[in-house]
N, CA, C and O of each residue as an XYZ file, in Angstrom:
404
protein
N       2.215     51.818     36.829
C       2.809     50.508     36.627
C       1.723     49.449     36.486
O       1.842     48.600     35.603
N       0.695     49.446     37.282
C      -0.320     48.405     37.324
C      -1.146     48.300     36.063
O      -1.230     47.210     35.497
N      -1.758     49.367     35.593
C      -2.635     49.288     34.420
C      -1.850     49.088     33.144
O      -2.312     48.387     32.244
N      -0.684     49.680     33.041
C       0.149     49.513     31.859
C       0.637     48.075     31.752
O       0.698     47.510     30.660
N       0.983     47.487     32.892
C       1.439     46.095     32.924
C       0.311     45.142     32.521
O       0.552     44.188     31.782
N      -0.901     45.381     32.986
C      -2.050     44.558     32.623
C      -2.363     44.685     31.141
O      -2.709     43.696     30.495
N      -2.248     45.865     30.608
C      -2.512     46.065     29.181
C      -1.491     45.313     28.341
O      -1.849     44.707     27.331
N      -0.231     45.343     28.743
C       0.807     44.633     27.995
C       0.573     43.117     28.065
O       0.764     42.414     27.073
N       0.158     42.614     29.243
C      -0.143     41.191     29.379
C      -1.335     40.814     28.511
O      -1.328     39.760     27.874
N      -2.355     41.660     28.479
C      -3.536     41.398     27.658
C      -3.175     41.371     26.184
O      -3.652     40.516     25.439
N      -2.329     42.310     25.759
C      -1.883     42.332     24.359
C      -1.062     41.081     24.025
O      -1.196     40.497     22.950
N      -0.221     40.693     24.965
C       0.599     39.495     24.735
C      -0.283     38.258     24.607
O      -0.052     37.419     23.737
N      -1.284     38.141     25.462
C      -2.204     36.998     25.375
C      -2.993     37.022     24.073
O      -3.205     35.977     23.458
N      -3.427     38.199     23.648
C      -4.177     38.329     22.400
C      -3.308     37.923     21.216
O      -3.776     37.246     20.301
N      -2.045     38.335     21.235
C      -1.120     37.957     20.154
C      -0.903     36.444     20.142
O      -0.886     35.812     19.086
N      -0.738     35.879     21.336
C      -0.544     34.433     21.431
C      -1.752     33.677     20.888
O      -1.596     32.706     20.147
N      -2.957     34.116     21.254
C      -4.176     33.488     20.734
C      -4.237     33.608     19.214
O      -4.619     32.661     18.527
N      -3.860     34.770     18.692
C      -3.885     34.967     17.240
C      -2.901     34.023     16.556
O      -3.225     33.441     15.521
N      -1.702     33.865     17.122
C      -0.711     32.953     16.531
C      -1.178     31.501     16.599
O      -1.010     30.746     15.641
N      -1.759     31.114     17.722
C      -2.259     29.747     17.866
C      -3.405     29.507     16.891
O      -3.469     28.454     16.256
N      -4.306     30.470     16.770
C      -5.422     30.324     15.831
C      -4.920     30.221     14.404
O      -5.409     29.401     13.627
N      -3.950     31.043     14.058
C      -3.391     31.013     12.704
C      -2.707     29.669     12.440
O      -2.829     29.110     11.350
N      -1.993     29.159     13.434
C      -1.327     27.864     13.277
C      -2.348     26.746     13.111
O      -2.137     25.829     12.316
N      -3.439     26.812     13.843
C      -4.481     25.788     13.721
C      -5.137     25.839     12.352
O      -5.423     24.796     11.765
N      -5.378     27.037     11.837
C      -5.975     27.174     10.508
C      -5.029     26.621      9.456
O      -5.460     25.922      8.540
N      -3.741     26.930      9.581
C      -2.765     26.416      8.607
C      -2.671     24.883      8.678
O      -2.593     24.212      7.649
N      -2.680     24.348      9.885
C      -2.615     22.889     10.042
C      -3.852     22.229      9.437
O      -3.739     21.203      8.767
N      -5.024     22.804      9.666
C      -6.253     22.248      9.103
C      -6.225     22.316      7.581
O      -6.637     21.372      6.908
N      -5.736     23.434      7.037
C      -5.642     23.567      5.580
C      -4.678     22.541      5.012
O      -4.935     21.963      3.956
N      -3.569     22.309      5.705
C      -2.592     21.326      5.251
C      -3.177     19.916      5.262
O      -2.960     19.146      4.326
N      -3.902     19.584      6.295
C      -4.537     18.263      6.378
C      -5.556     18.092      5.260
O      -5.589     17.051      4.605
N      -6.381     19.099      5.038
C      -7.377     19.016      3.963
C      -6.709     18.900      2.599
O      -7.174     18.151      1.740
N      -5.627     19.635      2.399
C      -4.893     19.546      1.137
C      -4.323     18.143      0.950
O      -4.414     17.570     -0.136
N      -3.733     17.590      2.016
C      -3.147     16.251      1.927
C      -4.220     15.206      1.646
O      -3.997     14.292      0.852
N      -5.377     15.328      2.281
C      -6.466     14.375      2.033
C      -6.958     14.474      0.600
O      -7.222     13.456     -0.040
N      -7.080     15.674      0.102
C      -7.508     15.863     -1.284
C      -6.498     15.317     -2.261
O      -6.860     14.705     -3.266
N      -5.229     15.537     -1.967
C      -4.165     15.058     -2.841
C      -4.114     13.538     -2.850
O      -3.927     12.935     -3.907
N      -4.276     12.914     -1.700
C      -4.212     11.459     -1.666
C      -5.394     10.827     -2.406
O      -5.240      9.769     -3.016
N      -6.563     11.457     -2.360
C      -7.696     10.884     -3.087
C      -7.506     11.037     -4.591
O      -7.886     10.151     -5.357
N      -6.922     12.154     -5.021
C      -6.643     12.344     -6.448
C      -5.587     11.351     -6.894
O      -5.711     10.741     -7.957
N      -4.548     11.186     -6.087
C      -3.486     10.246     -6.412
C      -4.029      8.825     -6.498
O      -3.640      8.064     -7.384
N      -4.923      8.466     -5.586
C      -5.523      7.141     -5.607
C      -6.344      6.912     -6.858
O      -6.324      5.816     -7.419
N      -7.068      7.930     -7.305
C      -7.860      7.785     -8.534
C      -6.959      7.588     -9.732
O      -7.279      6.798    -10.621
N      -5.839      8.288     -9.776
C      -4.911      8.142    -10.889
C      -4.313      6.739    -10.882
O      -4.212      6.105    -11.932
N      -3.917      6.247     -9.708
C      -3.338      4.910     -9.627
C      -4.344      3.831     -9.976
O      -4.002      2.861    -10.653
N      -5.590      3.985     -9.521
C      -6.606      2.982     -9.842
C      -6.916      2.967    -11.333
O      -7.224      1.909    -11.882
N      -6.843      4.101    -11.991
C      -7.142      4.167    -13.412
C      -6.079      3.445    -14.232
O      -6.363      3.004    -15.346
N      -4.850      3.312    -13.703
C      -3.758      2.701    -14.447
C      -3.608      1.207    -14.181
O      -2.703      0.588    -14.740
N      -4.447      0.609    -13.360
C      -4.310     -0.808    -13.040
C      -4.652     -1.669    -14.245
O      -5.517     -1.331    -15.053
N      -3.951     -2.788    -14.343
C      -4.182     -3.744    -15.416
C      -4.519     -5.097    -14.799
O      -4.127     -5.375    -13.666
N      -5.230     -5.924    -15.520
C      -5.524     -7.265    -14.991
C      -4.243     -8.099    -14.940
O      -3.279     -7.790    -15.640
N      -4.223     -9.153    -14.119
C      -3.027    -10.000    -14.051
C      -2.807    -10.728    -15.380
O      -3.751    -10.917    -16.148
N      -1.580    -11.130    -15.650
C      -1.300    -11.839    -16.906
C      -1.937    -13.224    -16.914
O      -2.261    -13.785    -15.868
N      -2.104    -13.752    -18.103
C      -2.628    -15.109    -18.253
C      -1.541    -16.110    -17.859
O      -0.371    -15.896    -18.178
N      -1.903    -17.198    -17.171
C      -0.896    -18.205    -16.807
C      -0.244    -18.806    -18.049
O      -0.913    -19.029    -19.059
N       1.060    -19.069    -17.975
C       1.801    -19.631    -19.109
C       1.629    -21.144    -19.211
O       2.001    -21.742    -20.221
N       1.081    -21.756    -18.195
C       0.889    -23.215    -18.190
C      -0.414    -23.526    -17.481
O      -0.972    -22.692    -16.769
N      -0.890    -24.758    -17.693
C      -2.103    -25.203    -17.016
C      -1.704    -26.084    -15.834
O      -0.853    -26.964    -15.966
N      -2.315    -25.845    -14.695
C      -1.963    -26.591    -13.482
C      -2.411    -28.048    -13.602
O      -3.561    -28.316    -13.948
N      -1.508    -28.988    -13.318
C      -1.883    -30.408    -13.359
C      -2.687    -30.801    -12.122
O      -2.702    -30.084    -11.122
N      -3.350    -31.945    -12.206
C      -4.122    -32.474    -11.079
C      -3.176    -33.040    -10.029
O      -2.099    -33.543    -10.352
N      -3.590    -32.952     -8.774
C      -2.789    -33.519     -7.692
C      -3.040    -35.021     -7.585
O      -4.082    -35.527     -8.000
N      -2.062    -35.714     -7.020
C      -2.183    -37.164     -6.809
C      -3.067    -37.432     -5.593
O      -3.510    -36.502     -4.920
N      -3.319    -38.715     -5.317
C      -4.187    -39.096     -4.198
C      -3.656    -38.616     -2.850
O      -4.437    -38.315     -1.947
N      -2.335    -38.542     -2.708
C      -1.742    -38.135     -1.427
C      -1.715    -36.620     -1.227
O      -1.231    -36.153     -0.196
N      -2.217    -35.851     -2.176
C      -2.279    -34.396     -2.054
C      -1.107    -33.677     -2.684
O      -1.122    -32.452     -2.801
N      -0.092    -34.417     -3.092
C       1.066    -33.822     -3.770
C       0.929    -34.003     -5.266
O      -0.129    -34.394     -5.759
N       1.985    -33.724     -5.978
C       1.988    -33.929     -7.425
C       2.716    -35.226     -7.736
O       3.598    -35.648     -6.988
N       2.352    -35.844     -8.825
C       2.885    -37.158     -9.171
C       4.341    -37.151     -9.552
O       5.017    -38.168     -9.397
N       4.846    -36.048    -10.044
C       6.249    -35.993    -10.466
C       6.782    -34.577    -10.275
O       6.034    -33.634    -10.012
N       8.102    -34.462    -10.416
C       8.730    -33.151    -10.309
C       8.239    -32.241    -11.436
O       8.039    -31.044    -11.234
N       8.052    -32.806    -12.598
C       7.548    -32.024    -13.734
C       6.158    -31.453    -13.467
O       5.874    -30.305    -13.811
N       5.288    -32.268    -12.847
C       3.944    -31.791    -12.505
C       4.011    -30.662    -11.468
O       3.294    -29.666    -11.569
N       4.888    -30.837    -10.467
C       5.034    -29.806     -9.437
C       5.565    -28.514    -10.047
O       5.116    -27.424     -9.691
N       6.508    -28.633    -10.953
C       7.077    -27.460    -11.617
C       6.024    -26.759    -12.470
O       5.967    -25.530    -12.488
N       5.195    -27.516    -13.173
C       4.134    -26.919    -13.997
C       3.087    -26.217    -13.130
O       2.574    -25.164    -13.508
N       2.768    -26.799    -11.961
C       1.810    -26.166    -11.047
C       2.359    -24.841    -10.539
O       1.639    -23.846    -10.454
N       3.639    -24.845    -10.203
C       4.279    -23.612     -9.733
C       4.297    -22.572    -10.845
O       4.018    -21.398    -10.601
N       4.616    -22.988    -12.043
C       4.677    -22.070    -13.180
C       3.300    -21.493    -13.481
O       3.173    -20.305    -13.776
N       2.269    -22.333    -13.406
C       0.903    -21.848    -13.659
C       0.497    -20.818    -12.614
O      -0.134    -19.811    -12.937
N       0.855    -21.070    -11.376
C       0.505    -20.146    -10.291
C       1.303    -18.852    -10.384
O       0.750    -17.763    -10.237
N       2.602    -18.974    -10.629
C       3.476    -17.793    -10.630
C       3.258    -16.907    -11.842
O       3.265    -15.683    -11.712
N       3.067    -17.482    -13.004
C       2.925    -16.642    -14.197
C       1.543    -16.006    -14.288
O       1.355    -15.082    -15.079
N       0.583    -16.463    -13.517
C      -0.742    -15.845    -13.491
C      -0.883    -14.829    -12.370
O      -1.989    -14.365    -12.090
N       0.223    -14.479    -11.725
C       0.203    -13.540    -10.605
C       1.007    -12.303    -10.959
O       2.111    -12.404    -11.494
N       0.453    -11.132    -10.658
C       1.174     -9.882    -10.918
C       2.444     -9.791    -10.082
O       3.427     -9.184    -10.508
N       2.429    -10.387     -8.906
C       3.571    -10.264     -8.012
C       4.695    -11.231     -8.363
O       5.854    -10.964     -8.044
N       4.378    -12.345     -9.009
C       5.384    -13.387     -9.199
C       5.701    -13.715    -10.652
O       6.551    -14.572    -10.895
N       5.069    -13.086    -11.618
C       5.194    -13.583    -12.980
C       6.601    -13.476    -13.549
O       6.924    -14.187    -14.500
N       7.452    -12.609    -12.998
C       8.823    -12.495    -13.492
C       9.810    -13.308    -12.670
O      11.003    -13.306    -12.973
N       9.344    -14.000    -11.642
C      10.274    -14.684    -10.744
C       9.970    -16.171    -10.624
O      10.076    -16.734     -9.534
N       9.602    -16.801    -11.699
C       9.276    -18.223    -11.646
C      10.563    -19.034    -11.771
O      11.084    -19.234    -12.869
N      11.065    -19.497    -10.628
C      12.234    -20.374    -10.579
C      11.778    -21.640     -9.879
O      11.294    -21.584     -8.749
N      11.926    -22.776    -10.532
C      11.398    -24.022     -9.999
C      12.415    -24.703     -9.091
O      13.535    -25.005     -9.501
N      11.997    -24.939     -7.841
C      12.805    -25.668     -6.878
C      12.094    -26.953     -6.443
O      12.359    -27.470     -5.358
N      11.211    -27.457     -7.267
C      10.383    -28.604     -6.893
C      11.228    -29.871     -6.807
O      12.115    -30.105     -7.628
N      10.933    -30.673     -5.805
C      11.565    -32.000     -5.680
C      10.466    -32.992     -5.348
O       9.396    -32.611     -4.873
N      10.730    -34.240     -5.594
C       9.786    -35.276     -5.231
C      10.374    -35.976     -4.013
O      11.199    -36.879     -4.152
N       9.954    -35.566     -2.827
C      10.522    -36.079     -1.583
C       9.671    -37.246     -1.075
O       8.973    -37.131     -0.067
N       9.742    -38.355     -1.785
C       8.997    -39.551     -1.382
C       9.926    -40.442     -0.558
O      10.939    -40.920     -1.069
N       9.587    -40.666      0.713
C      10.434    -41.485      1.573
C       9.844    -42.850      1.748
O      10.419    -43.687      2.445
């Protein structure tokens, strides 16, 4: 009973170590694959980048108080900023008001 039981325990431990080692190797391979894939994906995305569009209007000068002189000037400044931005060029909606109290 004693030596046979020890041999079975030793075999069980050896199998467990083999499974853990195999799992660690697979996990490391998966991580390396994911890192390689993300760097390739990043290169593809960087190659497809385009410069931002040209602004559709020229920004007017600000008045002495730091604001714009009229609603039209404020709207043109917003349009110049928004149309020259990749993030905003399709969403230029003017909500400018001249709030002079």
